[in-house]
N, C-alpha and C positions, 0 to 999 in steps of 0.2 A: 657760103651764100647767106645773105642777111635775111632777117625775118620778113615775111610778106607784109606789104603795106595795106592796112585796113582802110575801109571807106571813111571811118571816123577820123583816122589820121589825115587822110587826104582833105577832109572837110576842115579839120583844124588848121592845116597848112593854108588852105584857100582863105579861111576867115582871118588869119593872123599874118599873112605874108607881108602886108603893108604896114602892120602895126608893130611887129617884132623883128629882131634880127634873126638870121639863120641859126646863130649860136643859141639864142633863147628858145627858138622853136625846137631845135635838136635836143636841148636839155629837157624840155617839157615832154617830148616824145621818147626820150631815152634812145636817141639815135645820133649818128655822127653828122656834123654840119654839112660835110660834102655829100652825104647820102640824101639829106633833106633838100639840098640844092638840086641834086639830080632829079628827085621826085617832082620838085616844083617846075623844073624845065620841061619834064614830060607832060605836065599839066598845062603848059603854056604860060606859066607865071614868070615874070622877069622883074628883077629889081632894077629900077632905072639908074640908081646910083648907090654907092656905098654911103651908109649913114655918115654925114659930115662930122668932122671933129669940132667940138666946141672949144671956146677959149679956156673954159674951166678944165676940160680934159687935157688940153695942151699944157696948162699950168701944172697940173698934177704930175704929168710925165716929166716936165722940166724940174720939178721939185724932187721927185723920188727916184727917177731912173738912174741918174749918175752915181748915186751912192747906195741904192737899194736894189736896182735891177728890175726886171719885168715882174718878179713875184709880188713885190709890194704894189706895183701899179695895177696888177690883176686884182688884188684885194680892193683897191680904191675904185677901180673901174670894172665891176664884175660882168658888164655886158660886152666888154672888149676881150678878144683872145690875146694870148701871149704873142702870136705872130703879128697881129695888128699893132700891138704896142711896140714891138721891135721895129716894125716898118715905120711907124710914126716917129719913134725916137731917132731913127736913122735920117729921116727927112728933116728933123729938127737939128741935126748935127750933134746929137748926144751920144755919148759912149759911157758904159758902165765901168766904174773903177772897181775891179775885182777885190782888191785889198779892203777898201772901205765897205763893200757889199758884205764880205765875209765877217768883218767886225760888227757891222750893224745887225746882221742876222744871228749873231751869237756863235758863229763858227770860229774856232780858234785859228788865228792867223799864225802861220809858221814860215820860217825861211826854208826854202827847199834845200835838201841835202845835196852834197856834191854830185852824186850819181843821178840826180833828178833834174828835169827841166820841163818847160811848158812847150806843148806842140803849138802849131799855128792856130789850131782850133780851140785852144784853151785847156786841153787835157794835160795832166801830169804824166810825163813819160819817163821810163827808166831804161837804161841800156843793160840788156841781158844777153850774154854771149854774143856781143857785137851788134845786136839788133835792138831798135827802140820798140818798147811795148808800153801800152798804157797801164798806169798803176791800177785802175779799176779792174782790168782784165786779170792782172796778177793776183789781186785780192780775191776776186770771185773764184778763180781756179784753186786758190789755197783753201777756201771755205768748202768748195765742192769736192775737193780731193781728186780732181780730174781736169784735163784741158777743156776749154769751152768748145762746144760743137760748132760746126761751120755756120749753122743758122741761128746761133745764140749771140745776143749782144747784152752788154751791161748798161742799164739805164740809170741816169741820175734822177731820182724822184723829184727833187726840188728844182731841177733845171740848172744847178750850178755845177759846171763841168769839172771843177777841181775839188769838190766836196766829196771825198771818198770814204766817209764814215759808213759803217755797215748799215746804219739805219737809213742811209740815203741811196744805197745801191740795190738794184733788183735785176734779175736775169730774165730776159724776154726773148721770144723768137723774133726774127727780123720782121715778120708780117705784123705781129702784135705791136712791135715798137713803132712801126710806121703808122698804124691805126691810132695808137695812143697820141702820137704827135699831131695827128689830124683831128683830134678832139673826141675820139671814141671813149666814152666813160665806162664801157662794159669790160675793159681789159683789167684783169686782176693783177695787181702789183704787190708782190711779197718781198719786203726788205730782206737782205742777206742776214740781218741780225735775227730774224725769225728762224732762219734755217739753222743758225748756230744753236738755238735753244732746243731744237728737236733731237 
């Protein structure tokens, strides 16, 4: 259960609801955007429409998304979420070139070995004992020295699904993983590289 909403927080939401986005309010209050939206609805506040996209924002997405992905766009448009940027890119008919993105972000590009391939979701998969398994799960289990628990998932910190460096992988429970992707900034993410040092 989340922390109780104070009167000061309610007043801040009331005062800034029309001036700031839900993401900005959530960041200020250190809460998740969906939680702020729920509080606002209970208070009878409604956003009439989503903040419209400007021509400059669209130009930034057109310029950076195809070769840099959502990460770079998030840097250039801090008031927009990764989900909003993906949504807008899709509406503009843009797709990210994974190879160029990896090169631009300084991640070594490599040709996959014979026993590896890409899944339809963009993860690297390896055939082990006749079954396909994601490379990040195999790496995490090797570092932990045990199989992943049923409620554990391996999270890519930078959002790039085939970047399986130890500094980019973290183990989270399923609940925290969903919260993190919904904008919760309170979830602690520890890279696997930190576990190796211990």
